[in-house]
C-alpha positions in Angstrom: 84.4 -73.0 71.8 81.5 -75.0 70.3 82.4 -78.7 69.6 81.3 -80.5 66.4 80.3 -84.0 66.6 81.3 -86.7 64.1 80.4 -90.3 63.5 83.5 -92.6 63.7 83.5 -96.2 63.0 86.6 -98.3 63.8 87.8 -101.9 63.4 86.5 -104.1 66.2 90.3 -104.9 67.1 91.0 -101.2 67.4 87.8 -100.7 69.5 89.0 -103.2 71.9 92.4 -101.4 72.2 90.5 -98.2 72.9 88.4 -99.8 75.6 91.6 -101.0 77.2 93.4 -97.7 77.1 90.3 -96.0 78.4 90.2 -98.6 81.3 93.9 -98.1 82.2 93.5 -94.3 82.1 90.3 -94.4 84.1 88.6 -92.3 81.2 86.0 -92.6 78.6 86.6 -93.9 75.1 85.4 -90.5 73.9 87.9 -88.7 75.9 90.7 -91.0 74.8 89.8 -90.6 71.1 89.5 -86.9 71.6 93.0 -86.7 73.1 94.5 -88.9 70.3 92.9 -86.7 67.6 94.1 -83.6 69.5 97.7 -84.9 69.5 97.4 -85.6 65.7 96.3 -82.1 65.0 99.8 -80.6 64.1 100.2 -83.5 61.7 96.9 -82.6 60.2 98.0 -79.1 59.9 101.2 -80.2 58.0 99.2 -82.2 55.6 96.8 -79.5 54.9 99.7 -77.1 54.3 101.4 -79.7 51.9 98.4 -80.1 49.9 97.9 -76.5 49.6 101.4 -76.0 48.3 101.1 -78.9 45.8 97.9 -77.2 44.5 99.9 -74.0 44.0 102.4 -75.9 41.9 105.3 -76.4 44.4 107.3 -79.5 43.6 105.9 -82.5 45.3 109.2 -83.7 46.6 110.1 -80.5 47.9 106.8 -80.2 49.8 107.2 -83.6 51.2 110.8 -82.9 52.3 109.7 -79.6 54.1 106.7 -81.4 55.7 109.1 -84.0 57.1 111.4 -81.3 58.4 108.7 -79.4 60.0 107.3 -82.6 61.5 110.7 -83.3 63.1 110.8 -79.8 64.6 107.4 -80.3 66.0 108.5 -83.6 67.5 111.6 -82.1 68.9 109.6 -79.3 70.5 107.2 -81.7 72.2 110.1 -83.9 73.5 111.5 -80.7 75.1 108.2 -79.9 76.9 107.8 -83.3 78.4 
């Protein structure tokens, strides 16, 4: 799979945290950020689905409730895996 590059700017304080995390994990900052983003992918998928549902006219409160419920299912599954 071909990877796409993005430019990313973060607050100096956050950059320092990423440096420390990379140091503790003996990894590069790029790897740490990539892993963090990969862990967030399911949340991004939920948000995209929610926006698509809202665009289709589904009640916003219902969409948000469903998104929260689906997020809890994902969190539960991740806990069971670990």
